C-alpha positions in Angstrom: 9.5 -11.1 -13.7 7.9 -11.9 -10.3 4.4 -13.1 -9.6 2.7 -13.1 -6.3 1.2 -16.4 -5.1 -2.6 -16.3 -5.4 -4.5 -16.3 -2.1 -7.6 -18.3 -1.3 -9.3 -15.0 -0.5 -10.6 -12.6 -3.1 -8.0 -10.0 -2.6 -7.8 -7.2 -5.2 -5.0 -7.8 -7.7 -2.4 -5.3 -9.0 0.2 -5.5 -11.7 3.2 -3.1 -11.4 5.0 -2.4 -14.7 8.1 -0.4 -13.8 11.7 -0.9 -15.1 13.4 0.8 -12.0 13.9 -2.2 -9.8 14.3 -0.2 -6.6 11.0 1.7 -7.2 9.2 -1.4 -8.3 10.1 -3.5 -5.2 9.4 -0.6 -2.9 6.0 -0.1 -4.4 5.3 -3.8 -4.4 6.1 -4.1 -0.7 4.0 -1.2 0.3 1.0 -2.5 -1.7 1.4 -6.0 -0.2 1.5 -4.4 3.2 -1.9 -2.9 2.4 -3.2 -6.5 1.7 -3.3 -6.4 -2.1 -2.2 -9.4 -4.3 0.7 -8.0 -6.3 2.6 -9.0 -9.4 5.4 -7.1 -11.1 7.1 -6.8 -14.4 10.1 -4.7 -15.6 8.7 -4.2 -19.2 5.6 -4.6 -21.3 6.7 -7.9 -22.7 6.7 -9.6 -19.3 3.6 -7.7 -18.3 1.7 -9.1 -21.4 2.7 -12.6 -20.4 1.2 -12.1 -16.9 -2.0 -10.5 -18.4 -2.5 -13.6 -20.6 -2.4 -15.8 -17.4 -4.9 -13.8 -15.4 -6.9 -10.6 -15.1 -5.8 -7.7 -12.8 -8.0 -5.2 -11.1 -5.4 -2.5 -11.6 -2.3 -1.8 -13.6 0.3 0.6 -12.2 2.1 1.5 -15.4 5.3 3.5 -15.8 5.4 5.7 -18.9 9.1 5.5 -19.7 9.8 1.8 -20.2 12.5 0.0 -22.3 11.1 -1.0 -25.7 7.4 -0.2 -25.8 6.4 2.8 -23.7 3.5 3.0 -21.3 1.3 5.1 -23.6 1.6 2.6 -26.4 1.0 -0.4 -24.2 -2.1 1.1 -22.6 -3.5 2.0 -26.0 -2.8 -1.6 -27.3 -4.4 -3.1 -24.2 -7.6 -1.1 -24.7 -7.7 -2.1 -28.4 -7.5 -5.7 -27.2 -10.4 -5.2 -24.9 -8.5 -5.2 -21.6 -10.7 -3.4 -19.0 -8.2 -3.2 -16.0 -8.0 0.1 -14.3 -4.7 1.9 -15.2 -2.7 4.3 -13.0 0.2 5.9 -14.9 3.3 6.9 -13.1 5.8 9.3 -14.8 8.2 12.1 -14.2 6.5 14.0 -17.0 4.2 16.6 -15.6 3.3 18.7 -18.7 -0.5 19.0 -19.4 -0.1 17.4 -22.8 1.6 14.4 -21.3 -1.2 14.0 -18.7 -3.9 14.4 -21.3 -2.2 11.8 -23.5 -2.4 9.3 -20.6 -6.2 9.7 -20.4 -6.5 9.6 -24.2 -4.9 6.2 -24.4 -7.3 4.8 -21.8 -5.7 5.4 -18.3 -8.0 6.3 -15.4 -5.5 8.2 -13.4 -2.0 9.8 -13.7 0.5 10.5 -10.9 3.8 12.3 -11.4 7.1 11.3 -9.8 8.2 11.9 -7.1 4.9 11.1 -5.5 3.8 10.9 -1.9 3.1 7.3 -0.8 0.0 8.2 1.1 -1.5 9.9 -2.0 -0.6 6.9 -4.2 -2.2 4.4 -1.9 -5.4 6.6 -1.7 -5.5 6.7 -5.5 -5.0 2.9 -5.7 -7.8 2.3 -3.2 -10.2 4.5 -5.2 -9.3 2.8 -8.5 -9.7 -0.7 -7.0 -13.2 0.3 -5.8 -14.0 1.5 -9.3 -12.9 -1.8 -10.7 -15.6 -3.6 -8.7 -13.2 -5.1 -6.1 -13.0 -4.0 -2.5 -9.6 -3.4 -0.9 -8.9 -5.1 2.4 -10.9 -3.1 4.9 -10.3 -4.6 8.3 -7.4 -5.8 10.5 -8.0 -7.5 13.9 -6.0 -8.3 17.0 -6.8 -9.4 20.5 -10.5 -8.5 20.1 -9.7 -5.1 18.6 -10.8 -4.2 15.0 -9.3 -1.7 12.7 -11.7 -0.5 10.0 -9.3 0.8 7.4 -12.1 2.3 5.3 -13.6 4.3 8.1 -10.3 4.8 9.8 -11.7 3.7 13.2 -10.6 1.3 15.9 -13.1 -0.6 18.0 -12.5 -2.4 21.3 -13.7 -5.9 22.0 -16.9 -4.4 23.5 -17.5 -2.5 20.1 -16.8 0.9 21.6 -14.6 3.2 19.5 -11.0 4.1 20.4 -10.3 7.8 19.7 -7.0 7.9 17.8 -5.3 10.7 15.8 -4.6 10.1 12.2 -0.9 9.4 12.9 -1.7 7.1 15.8 -4.1 5.1 13.5 -1.5 4.9 10.8 1.2 3.8 13.3 -1.0 1.1 14.7 -1.9 -0.3 11.3 1.8 -0.3 10.3 2.9 -2.1 13.5 0.1 -4.6 13.1 0.8 -5.4 9.4 4.4 -6.1 10.4 3.8 -7.8 13.7 6.6 -10.1 15.1 9.2 -8.1 13.2 11.7 -5.6 14.7 11.0 -2.3 13.0 13.7 0.4 13.0 12.5 3.9 14.0 13.6 5.2 10.6 11.5 2.7 8.8 8.5 3.6 10.9 9.0 7.3 10.3 9.2 6.8 6.5 6.1 4.7 6.4 3.9 6.7 8.8 5.2 10.3 8.6 6.6 10.1 5.1 10.1 10.3 3.7 9.8 14.0 3.0 8.9 15.0 6.6 11.7 15.8 9.0 10.8 14.4 12.4 12.9 13.6 15.5 13.2 9.8 15.7 12.1 9.9 19.3 8.7 11.2 18.2 7.9 7.5 17.5 8.5 6.8 21.2 5.9 9.4 22.3 3.3 8.1 19.8 3.8 4.5 20.9 3.3 5.5 24.5 0.1 7.4 23.6 -1.1 4.5 21.5 -0.6 1.9 24.4 -2.4 4.2 26.8 -5.4 4.7 24.5 -5.7 1.0 23.8 -5.6 0.4 27.6 -2.6 -1.9 27.4 -1.6 -3.9 30.5 0.6 -6.9 31.1 -2.6 -9.0 30.8 -3.4 -7.7 27.3 -3.3 -10.1 24.4 -0.9 -7.8 22.5 2.3 -6.0 23.3 4.5 -3.4 21.6 8.1 -4.1 22.7 10.9 -1.6 22.7 13.9 -3.0 20.8 16.9 -1.2 22.3 18.9 0.7 19.7 16.5 -0.3 17.0 12.8 0.5 17.4 9.7 -1.5 18.1 8.1 -4.9 17.6 4.4 -5.7 18.0 3.3 -9.1 19.2 -0.2 -10.5 19.2 -1.2 -13.5 21.3 -2.7 -16.4 19.2 -5.1 -17.3 22.0 
C-alpha cells in the first residue's frame, strides 16, 4: 500500500484500487504527471484503511480484485455514506456488467484495454463533478499553458497557435523537465501506445514547437537533443 504525500496546495485527490501492480503504478504515474494527488491500494482492505484516514475526490476501482470485488466494495461504500466519485475499470464489457457498476453507485465505467487520453478526460470530468478543480495551468519562462482551454500564451498574453499534438508534447516535456526522455516514452505518452509512428516524428514536432515558441539562445528555456536517447527540457529559474 502506498500513499502520496499531501501537498500544501488543494490538489484533487485520487485513490487507485487495482491489484495488477504494473497497471496500478503506470496509472499512478500518469495521474501524478497531470498534477493530481494520488494514493494507491492493491485490494479493498488497504483501500478502506486509506479511506478512514482521509477523503478522496475520486476512486478508480478495478472490478476484479482479490477478496472483495469492486462491485461489492462500491456498494458498501455507498451504504456507509461515502460520496467520492467512482470510476470503475474492468475487462468486462457486457451491458449487464456495465449496468451493475452504475447500480452499485459508480459514476463512470471504462473497459480495459483503455486509451490513456480517454481515461484522463474521464478523470478530469469526474473530478470537476466532485467539486474540485484539476490543475489547469503550467507556466515556464513567462509562457502559460492553460490545460483546460488547451491554449498557450506568450509573456505578452498573445496566443501561440499549436496543434493538438504540439500542445500535448509541450505539456509532457514541461511536466518532466530536467529529465532525459526517450523518444519511445514520448511517443507512448503523446501519440499513444496503440499508434504506430516513426520515432523521428518526435524530432519534427520538437523543431516545429521551438519555432512557434520563438526559441533563441537567449530564451529562458531550452529543449535539448540527447543523442541516441531523445529530449530534455530545461527551464531557467531566473
